[in-house]
Z-matrix of the N, CA and C atoms (Angstrom, degrees):
N
C 1 1.445
C 2 1.522 1 108.50
N 3 1.321 2 115.48 1 142.63
C 4 1.450 3 118.51 2 -178.85
C 5 1.502 4 111.78 3 -160.10
N 6 1.302 5 114.38 4 -166.31
C 7 1.457 6 119.86 5 -177.14
C 8 1.531 7 112.13 6 -65.74
N 9 1.333 8 116.62 7 -33.39
C 10 1.473 9 119.51 8 178.07
C 11 1.524 10 110.42 9 -62.37
N 12 1.329 11 116.24 10 -45.86
C 13 1.458 12 120.46 11 -179.69
C 14 1.523 13 111.13 12 -65.21
N 15 1.339 14 116.45 13 -40.24
C 16 1.460 15 119.94 14 178.09
C 17 1.525 16 110.35 15 -63.52
N 18 1.320 17 117.13 16 -44.32
C 19 1.452 18 120.39 17 179.84
C 20 1.533 19 111.03 18 -62.05
N 21 1.332 20 117.00 19 -41.65
C 22 1.474 21 120.85 20 177.73
C 23 1.524 22 110.33 21 -62.80
N 24 1.315 23 116.70 22 -41.07
C 25 1.467 24 121.37 23 177.85
C 26 1.529 25 110.69 24 -63.62
N 27 1.312 26 116.71 25 -40.39
C 28 1.461 27 120.67 26 178.85
C 29 1.530 28 111.42 27 -66.66
N 30 1.334 29 116.35 28 -37.50
C 31 1.464 30 119.15 29 176.47
C 32 1.523 31 110.81 30 -62.70
N 33 1.330 32 117.09 31 -42.86
C 34 1.470 33 120.43 32 178.82
C 35 1.534 34 110.37 33 -61.28
N 36 1.313 35 115.41 34 -42.26
C 37 1.462 36 119.50 35 -179.76
C 38 1.532 37 111.06 36 -66.63
N 39 1.323 38 116.64 37 -39.63
C 40 1.468 39 119.91 38 177.37
C 41 1.528 40 111.18 39 -63.27
N 42 1.317 41 117.03 40 -40.02
C 43 1.466 42 120.40 41 178.17
C 44 1.525 43 110.63 42 -62.98
N 45 1.331 44 116.55 43 -38.99
C 46 1.459 45 119.92 44 177.77
C 47 1.532 46 111.23 45 -68.31
N 48 1.319 47 117.47 46 -36.76
C 49 1.458 48 120.31 47 176.02
C 50 1.528 49 110.61 48 -64.34
N 51 1.332 50 116.67 49 -40.29
C 52 1.471 51 120.75 50 175.73
C 53 1.524 52 110.65 51 -61.78
N 54 1.331 53 115.95 52 -42.36
C 55 1.465 54 120.24 53 178.58
C 56 1.531 55 110.40 54 -63.57
N 57 1.314 56 117.30 55 -37.82
C 58 1.459 57 120.52 56 177.75
C 59 1.531 58 110.74 57 -65.47
N 60 1.315 59 117.20 58 -40.47
C 61 1.473 60 120.25 59 175.42
C 62 1.525 61 109.20 60 -58.61
N 63 1.317 62 117.17 61 -44.91
C 64 1.461 63 121.34 62 179.06
C 65 1.528 64 111.06 63 -61.05
N 66 1.323 65 117.35 64 -46.83
C 67 1.469 66 121.39 65 -177.85
C 68 1.528 67 111.51 66 -65.20
N 69 1.321 68 117.60 67 -38.41
C 70 1.463 69 120.38 68 177.28
C 71 1.525 70 111.16 69 -69.06
N 72 1.328 71 116.57 70 -35.68
C 73 1.469 72 120.61 71 175.87
C 74 1.524 73 109.63 72 -66.08
N 75 1.314 74 116.17 73 -41.68
C 76 1.458 75 121.56 74 177.18
C 77 1.533 76 110.21 75 -60.04
N 78 1.324 77 116.08 76 -44.40
C 79 1.459 78 121.30 77 177.96
C 80 1.537 79 110.24 78 -60.88
N 81 1.321 80 116.18 79 -42.01
C 82 1.454 81 121.46 80 179.07
C 83 1.530 82 111.07 81 -62.89
N 84 1.315 83 116.93 82 -42.07
C 85 1.461 84 120.40 83 178.57
C 86 1.530 85 111.34 84 -62.29
N 87 1.317 86 116.32 85 -38.20
C 88 1.463 87 119.60 86 176.78
C 89 1.527 88 110.65 87 -64.83
N 90 1.314 89 116.15 88 -41.73
C 91 1.466 90 120.22 89 -179.92
C 92 1.525 91 111.52 90 -65.39
N 93 1.317 92 117.36 91 -44.40
C 94 1.465 93 120.47 92 -176.17
C 95 1.522 94 112.66 93 -76.16
N 96 1.330 95 117.75 94 -22.13
C 97 1.464 96 119.87 95 -179.92
C 98 1.523 97 112.12 96 -91.82
N 99 1.330 98 116.71 97 -3.40
C 100 1.459 99 120.03 98 179.16
C 101 1.515 100 113.33 99 78.73
N 102 1.299 101 117.95 100 22.33
C 103 1.466 102 121.98 101 -178.94
C 104 1.539 103 110.65 102 -101.65
N 105 1.319 104 115.61 103 53.65
C 106 1.469 105 120.73 104 -177.17
C 107 1.529 106 112.03 105 -62.21
N 108 1.293 107 116.81 106 -18.52
C 109 1.470 108 121.48 107 178.98
C 110 1.535 109 111.55 108 -55.47
N 111 1.333 110 116.91 109 -34.41
C 112 1.453 111 121.78 110 -175.64
C 113 1.528 112 112.85 111 -96.18
N 114 1.309 113 116.16 112 -0.69
C 115 1.456 114 121.11 113 -174.31
C 116 1.527 115 113.08 114 -61.10
N 117 1.322 116 116.68 115 -36.86
C 118 1.467 117 119.08 116 -179.54
C 119 1.530 118 111.95 117 -61.83
N 120 1.313 119 117.10 118 -35.27
C 121 1.464 120 119.96 119 179.46
C 122 1.528 121 111.00 120 -71.21
N 123 1.319 122 115.51 121 -40.72
C 124 1.464 123 119.50 122 178.06
C 125 1.522 124 110.41 123 -64.09
N 126 1.324 125 116.60 124 -39.11
C 127 1.460 126 120.79 125 178.76
C 128 1.527 127 110.93 126 -65.69
N 129 1.309 128 117.45 127 -40.33
C 130 1.468 129 120.80 128 176.36
C 131 1.525 130 110.91 129 -61.33
N 132 1.319 131 116.67 130 -40.67
C 133 1.466 132 120.45 131 179.07
C 134 1.529 133 111.03 132 -65.59
N 135 1.322 134 117.07 133 -39.27
C 136 1.466 135 120.89 134 176.51
C 137 1.530 136 109.09 135 -61.25
N 138 1.325 137 117.05 136 -44.36
C 139 1.466 138 120.93 137 179.98
C 140 1.532 139 111.43 138 -63.30
N 141 1.323 140 117.08 139 -37.61
C 142 1.464 141 120.19 140 178.15
C 143 1.526 142 110.96 141 -64.79
N 144 1.323 143 116.65 142 -42.67
C 145 1.465 144 119.98 143 178.02
C 146 1.524 145 110.02 144 -65.02
N 147 1.328 146 116.75 145 -39.48
C 148 1.470 147 120.31 146 178.57
C 149 1.528 148 111.07 147 -61.03
N 150 1.315 149 117.72 148 -39.56
C 151 1.470 150 120.95 149 177.74
C 152 1.529 151 110.54 150 -64.58
N 153 1.316 152 116.50 151 -42.45
C 154 1.466 153 120.10 152 177.55
C 155 1.526 154 110.93 153 -64.04
N 156 1.333 155 116.29 154 -36.10
C 157 1.467 156 120.53 155 178.15
C 158 1.530 157 111.18 156 -66.84
N 159 1.327 158 116.92 157 -38.93
C 160 1.467 159 119.54 158 177.03
C 161 1.527 160 110.31 159 -60.89
N 162 1.317 161 116.21 160 -43.24
C 163 1.469 162 120.46 161 178.58
C 164 1.526 163 111.33 162 -65.17
N 165 1.332 164 116.14 163 -41.30
C 166 1.465 165 120.40 164 179.15
C 167 1.526 166 110.53 165 -66.22
N 168 1.318 167 117.12 166 -37.71
C 169 1.461 168 121.21 167 177.74
C 170 1.517 169 111.53 168 -64.21
N 171 1.311 170 116.20 169 -38.26
C 172 1.466 171 120.50 170 176.58
C 173 1.529 172 110.08 171 -65.75
N 174 1.314 173 116.72 172 -43.81
C 175 1.472 174 120.79 173 178.36
C 176 1.524 175 110.51 174 -61.24
N 177 1.337 176 116.55 175 -41.79
C 178 1.464 177 120.71 176 177.88
C 179 1.523 178 110.84 177 -62.02
N 180 1.315 179 116.48 178 -43.72
C 181 1.471 180 120.32 179 179.56
C 182 1.521 181 111.39 180 -59.73
N 183 1.305 182 116.50 181 -39.80
C 184 1.469 183 120.86 182 178.06
C 185 1.520 184 110.23 183 -65.20
N 186 1.340 185 116.39 184 -43.84
C 187 1.463 186 121.13 185 179.39
C 188 1.528 187 111.04 186 -63.53
N 189 1.336 188 116.73 187 -43.75
C 190 1.466 189 120.93 188 179.57
C 191 1.522 190 109.90 189 -62.98
N 192 1.320 191 116.96 190 -44.29
C 193 1.463 192 121.42 191 -179.91
C 194 1.528 193 111.21 192 -62.13
N 195 1.325 194 116.14 193 -43.29
C 196 1.459 195 120.97 194 179.77
C 197 1.525 196 111.30 195 -64.89
N 198 1.318 197 116.65 196 -44.73
C 199 1.459 198 120.84 197 179.90
C 200 1.532 199 110.68 198 -66.68
N 201 1.316 200 116.33 199 -38.75
C 202 1.467 201 120.29 200 178.03
C 203 1.521 202 110.12 201 -60.90
N 204 1.306 203 116.18 202 -41.09
C 205 1.465 204 120.33 203 177.86
C 206 1.527 205 110.59 204 -63.52
N 207 1.333 206 116.21 205 -42.70
C 208 1.470 207 120.83 206 177.81
C 209 1.531 208 111.72 207 -61.15
N 210 1.312 209 116.55 208 -35.74
C 211 1.463 210 121.35 209 -178.03
C 212 1.524 211 112.82 210 -87.90
N 213 1.321 212 116.77 211 -1.33
C 214 1.455 213 120.34 212 179.47
C 215 1.522 214 113.50 213 74.60
N 216 1.315 215 115.84 214 27.38
C 217 1.467 216 122.40 215 179.05
C 218 1.531 217 107.33 216 -107.34
N 219 1.327 218 116.76 217 160.12
C 220 1.463 219 121.28 218 178.16
C 221 1.528 220 109.44 219 -52.83
N 222 1.324 221 116.65 220 128.51
C 223 1.466 222 120.40 221 -176.10
C 224 1.528 223 112.37 222 -68.74
N 225 1.313 224 118.74 223 -12.56
C 226 1.469 225 122.60 224 176.14
C 227 1.522 226 111.97 225 -92.72
N 228 1.323 227 116.81 226 14.21
C 229 1.465 228 121.45 227 179.69
C 230 1.516 229 110.58 228 -65.32
N 231 1.320 230 114.23 229 148.68
C 232 1.461 231 119.85 230 174.37
C 233 1.528 232 108.64 231 -84.69
N 234 1.307 233 116.15 232 170.73
C 235 1.463 234 120.51 233 177.31
C 236 1.532 235 109.93 234 -61.22
N 237 1.321 236 117.07 235 -40.09
C 238 1.464 237 121.23 236 179.03
C 239 1.538 238 110.31 237 -61.49
N 240 1.323 239 116.97 238 -44.65
C 241 1.470 240 120.93 239 179.50
C 242 1.526 241 110.89 240 -66.72
N 243 1.319 242 115.81 241 -38.16
C 244 1.457 243 119.98 242 179.28
C 245 1.527 244 110.71 243 -65.20
N 246 1.316 245 116.27 244 -38.27
C 247 1.465 246 121.21 245 179.27
C 248 1.525 247 110.89 246 -60.04
N 249 1.315 248 115.95 247 -40.21
C 250 1.465 249 120.86 248 179.92
C 251 1.526 250 111.27 249 -63.77
N 252 1.331 251 116.84 250 -33.46
C 253 1.464 252 121.41 251 -176.59
C 254 1.525 253 114.12 252 -87.05
N 255 1.322 254 117.72 253 0.06
C 256 1.461 255 120.38 254 -179.71
C 257 1.532 256 109.85 255 -67.35
N 258 1.322 257 115.51 256 131.86
C 259 1.467 258 120.02 257 179.01
C 260 1.526 259 112.12 258 -90.33
N 261 1.318 260 116.24 259 -15.32
C 262 1.463 261 122.24 260 -179.72
C 263 1.529 262 108.74 261 -98.79
N 264 1.336 263 116.35 262 119.30
C 265 1.467 264 120.30 263 -177.92
C 266 1.525 265 112.62 264 -60.15
N 267 1.330 266 116.92 265 -36.90
C 268 1.458 267 120.59 266 -179.06
C 269 1.522 268 110.40 267 -63.57
N 270 1.345 269 116.62 268 -47.62
C 271 1.456 270 119.50 269 179.65
C 272 1.523 271 111.57 270 -67.77
N 273 1.318 272 116.73 271 -33.83
C 274 1.472 273 119.50 272 176.54
C 275 1.526 274 109.37 273 -61.28
N 276 1.331 275 116.15 274 -44.29
C 277 1.471 276 120.49 275 179.57
C 278 1.532 277 111.41 276 -64.63
N 279 1.328 278 116.17 277 -41.47
C 280 1.474 279 120.06 278 -179.62
C 281 1.529 280 110.33 279 -65.33
N 282 1.324 281 116.62 280 -46.94
C 283 1.461 282 119.68 281 -179.70
C 284 1.526 283 111.55 282 -65.47
N 285 1.320 284 116.51 283 -37.37
C 286 1.469 285 120.54 284 177.14
C 287 1.524 286 110.54 285 -64.67
N 288 1.329 287 116.92 286 -41.25
C 289 1.468 288 121.02 287 178.39
C 290 1.531 289 110.55 288 -62.05
N 291 1.328 290 116.64 289 -42.14
C 292 1.470 291 120.29 290 176.32
C 293 1.523 292 110.07 291 -60.58
N 294 1.305 293 116.09 292 -46.33
C 295 1.457 294 121.39 293 -177.88
C 296 1.526 295 111.57 294 -61.94
N 297 1.313 296 117.07 295 -44.44
C 298 1.464 297 121.76 296 179.10
C 299 1.532 298 110.21 297 -63.64
N 300 1.320 299 117.26 298 -45.99
C 301 1.467 300 121.31 299 -178.87
C 302 1.533 301 111.09 300 -63.54
N 303 1.321 302 116.62 301 -42.56
C 304 1.455 303 120.20 302 -179.43
C 305 1.531 304 111.21 303 -68.47
N 306 1.311 305 117.24 304 -35.39
C 307 1.467 306 121.10 305 176.92
C 308 1.521 307 110.22 306 -64.91
N 309 1.315 308 116.89 307 -43.17
C 310 1.462 309 121.59 308 178.98
C 311 1.533 310 110.94 309 -65.09
N 312 1.327 311 117.18 310 -43.17
C 313 1.463 312 120.43 311 178.26
C 314 1.531 313 110.70 312 -62.92
N 315 1.309 314 116.75 313 -39.50
C 316 1.464 315 120.97 314 179.08
C 317 1.525 316 110.40 315 -63.79
N 318 1.325 317 117.00 316 -41.29
C 319 1.465 318 120.99 317 177.01
C 320 1.525 319 110.90 318 -61.98
N 321 1.330 320 115.97 319 -43.29
C 322 1.460 321 120.81 320 179.41
C 323 1.527 322 111.20 321 -63.93
N 324 1.318 323 116.38 322 -39.63
C 325 1.466 324 121.73 323 178.48
C 326 1.526 325 110.22 324 -63.63
N 327 1.318 326 117.02 325 -43.24
C 328 1.468 327 120.55 326 178.56
C 329 1.523 328 111.30 327 -61.57
N 330 1.328 329 117.06 328 -41.76
C 331 1.460 330 120.85 329 179.18
C 332 1.527 331 111.14 330 -64.15
N 333 1.330 332 116.42 331 -45.01
C 334 1.465 333 120.40 332 178.55
C 335 1.522 334 111.18 333 -62.91
N 336 1.326 335 116.20 334 -43.29
C 337 1.469 336 120.58 335 179.44
C 338 1.523 337 110.26 336 -60.14
N 339 1.328 338 117.05 337 -47.15
C 340 1.461 339 121.00 338 -178.96
C 341 1.526 340 111.57 339 -62.73
N 342 1.322 341 116.65 340 -42.24
C 343 1.456 342 120.80 341 179.07
C 344 1.533 343 111.22 342 -65.54
N 345 1.326 344 116.77 343 -40.91
C 346 1.467 345 120.37 344 177.92
C 347 1.520 346 111.49 345 -63.47
N 348 1.319 347 116.98 346 -38.14
C 349 1.466 348 120.65 347 177.33
C 350 1.530 349 109.52 348 -62.56
N 351 1.323 350 117.09 349 -41.79
C 352 1.464 351 120.51 350 178.14
C 353 1.533 352 110.73 351 -62.03
N 354 1.327 353 116.97 352 -44.42
C 355 1.471 354 120.38 353 178.84
C 356 1.527 355 110.76 354 -62.28
N 357 1.319 356 116.73 355 -40.19
C 358 1.468 357 119.81 356 178.72
C 359 1.524 358 110.93 357 -64.32
N 360 1.314 359 116.96 358 -42.11
C 361 1.473 360 120.03 359 179.09
C 362 1.526 361 111.08 360 -62.70
N 363 1.327 362 116.76 361 -41.28
C 364 1.470 363 120.51 362 178.41
C 365 1.526 364 109.81 363 -63.75
N 366 1.327 365 117.43 364 -42.76
C 367 1.464 366 121.13 365 179.92
C 368 1.527 367 110.78 366 -63.70
N 369 1.322 368 117.03 367 -41.76
C 370 1.464 369 120.46 368 179.10
C 371 1.528 370 109.84 369 -65.06
N 372 1.319 371 116.45 370 -46.03
C 373 1.461 372 120.79 371 -179.78
C 374 1.526 373 110.43 372 -61.23
N 375 1.316 374 117.38 373 -43.20
C 376 1.464 375 120.98 374 179.77
C 377 1.520 376 111.01 375 -62.44
N 378 1.304 377 116.02 376 -41.70
C 379 1.464 378 120.22 377 179.20
C 380 1.521 379 110.40 378 -65.36
N 381 1.322 380 117.30 379 -44.27
C 382 1.463 381 120.58 380 178.63
C 383 1.528 382 111.10 381 -61.69
N 384 1.327 383 117.13 382 -42.90
C 385 1.460 384 120.78 383 179.57
C 386 1.518 385 111.21 384 -65.74
N 387 1.318 386 116.97 385 -39.18
C 388 1.465 387 120.34 386 179.28
C 389 1.520 388 110.62 387 -65.09
N 390 1.316 389 116.75 388 -40.06
C 391 1.466 390 119.74 389 179.38
C 392 1.531 391 111.32 390 -72.51
N 393 1.326 392 117.13 391 -34.03
C 394 1.459 393 120.52 392 -179.86
C 395 1.528 394 111.45 393 -72.79
N 396 1.312 395 117.23 394 -32.52
C 397 1.462 396 122.27 395 -177.70
C 398 1.511 397 110.18 396 -115.08
N 399 1.317 398 115.42 397 59.96
C 400 1.461 399 119.33 398 -175.48
C 401 1.520 400 113.87 399 -84.89
N 402 1.328 401 116.51 400 8.71
C 403 1.473 402 119.07 401 177.53
C 404 1.510 403 113.27 402 87.53
N 405 1.307 404 118.18 403 5.43
C 406 1.457 405 119.53 404 179.20
C 407 1.517 406 109.55 405 -77.77
N 408 1.315 407 115.73 406 167.62
C 409 1.458 408 121.34 407 -178.51
C 410 1.517 409 110.36 408 -61.24
N 411 1.303 410 114.53 409 151.58
C 412 1.452 411 119.44 410 -176.69
C 413 1.515 412 112.25 411 -78.17
N 414 1.317 413 117.65 412 -9.53
C 415 1.456 414 120.21 413 179.11
C 416 1.518 415 112.84 414 93.06
N 417 1.317 416 117.44 415 6.05
C 418 1.460 417 119.56 416 177.37
C 419 1.530 418 109.53 417 -89.66
N 420 1.339 419 115.80 418 156.00
C 421 1.460 420 121.24 419 -176.96
C 422 1.519 421 109.63 420 -112.28
N 423 1.334 422 114.77 421 149.74
C 424 1.460 423 119.02 422 174.69
C 425 1.526 424 109.69 423 -89.83
N 426 1.322 425 117.52 424 -170.95
C 427 1.468 426 122.21 425 -176.14
C 428 1.525 427 112.51 426 -64.78
N 429 1.311 428 117.74 427 -23.41
C 430 1.468 429 121.60 428 -178.93
C 431 1.532 430 111.73 429 -90.92
N 432 1.329 431 118.61 430 -1.38
C 433 1.461 432 121.20 431 179.84
C 434 1.524 433 113.54 432 85.19
N 435 1.314 434 116.82 433 17.09
C 436 1.459 435 122.56 434 179.99
C 437 1.528 436 107.65 435 -106.55
N 438 1.327 437 115.91 436 143.95
C 439 1.463 438 118.27 437 178.05
C 440 1.512 439 109.78 438 -66.08
N 441 1.316 440 115.35 439 157.54
C 442 1.468 441 121.15 440 -176.85
C 443 1.517 442 111.65 441 -54.20
N 444 1.296 443 117.01 442 -42.42
C 445 1.461 444 120.90 443 -176.77
C 446 1.516 445 107.08 444 -126.18
N 447 1.310 446 116.76 445 86.34
C 448 1.449 447 119.63 446 -176.14
C 449 1.521 448 112.69 447 -85.62
N 450 1.314 449 116.97 448 -5.37
C 451 1.455 450 119.88 449 178.50
C 452 1.520 451 110.41 450 -77.33
N 453 1.298 452 115.54 451 132.02
C 454 1.461 453 119.40 452 176.72
C 455 1.520 454 108.34 453 -75.03
N 456 1.295 455 115.79 454 128.84
C 457 1.457 456 119.51 455 179.81
C 458 1.521 457 108.59 456 -122.63
N 459 1.297 458 114.89 457 147.88
C 460 1.458 459 119.86 458 177.88
C 461 1.521 460 109.12 459 -82.29
N 462 1.305 461 115.86 460 143.52
C 463 1.461 462 121.09 461 178.39
C 464 1.523 463 108.51 462 -130.32
N 465 1.301 464 114.60 463 142.93
C 466 1.457 465 119.24 464 178.80
C 467 1.538 466 108.21 465 -122.56
N 468 1.310 467 115.84 466 132.35
C 469 1.461 468 121.73 467 177.06
C 470 1.507 469 108.54 468 -118.39
N 471 1.310 470 116.21 469 131.99
C 472 1.455 471 121.59 470 174.54
C 473 1.515 472 107.07 471 -96.30
N 474 1.328 473 117.03 472 99.36
C 475 1.446 474 122.02 473 -177.58
C 476 1.527 475 112.60 474 -87.19
N 477 1.319 476 116.52 475 -1.86
C 478 1.468 477 120.27 476 177.49
C 479 1.515 478 108.72 477 -91.21
N 480 1.314 479 115.29 478 65.71
C 481 1.472 480 120.71 479 -179.53
C 482 1.467 481 110.04 480 -66.15
């Protein structure tokens, strides 16, 4: 195990982070376009990428630990700590570039996740309000003991938000 293997592992993880950004953006587009029908599939795809990311993160941890041992550094070192201990300027720059890119992707993922949660809350609230205010009678009675709107009316709900 060495710096080449660690760099390859970091590239795989970065590609998965990019894919997660894409999947979260896709989910957001479904939410904003009112195509909630397909949301379950997009969510499943996000979960699949997350599982792959967990596996990639474990692989990275193993690579970092192995390289740290080779360099005589604490095997529980983080990638950031390992970067500081690199004696080769080229590898230090490469590892730093990976770290910066992954940090930026993580920030972007957090922003997308937070925005998607907001869109979901708005969609849920809108649905609840639509169901609560469906135009039916308020349940009050007039002087004759009949509800205000005793006529049965048809209602249509578009649940494919």
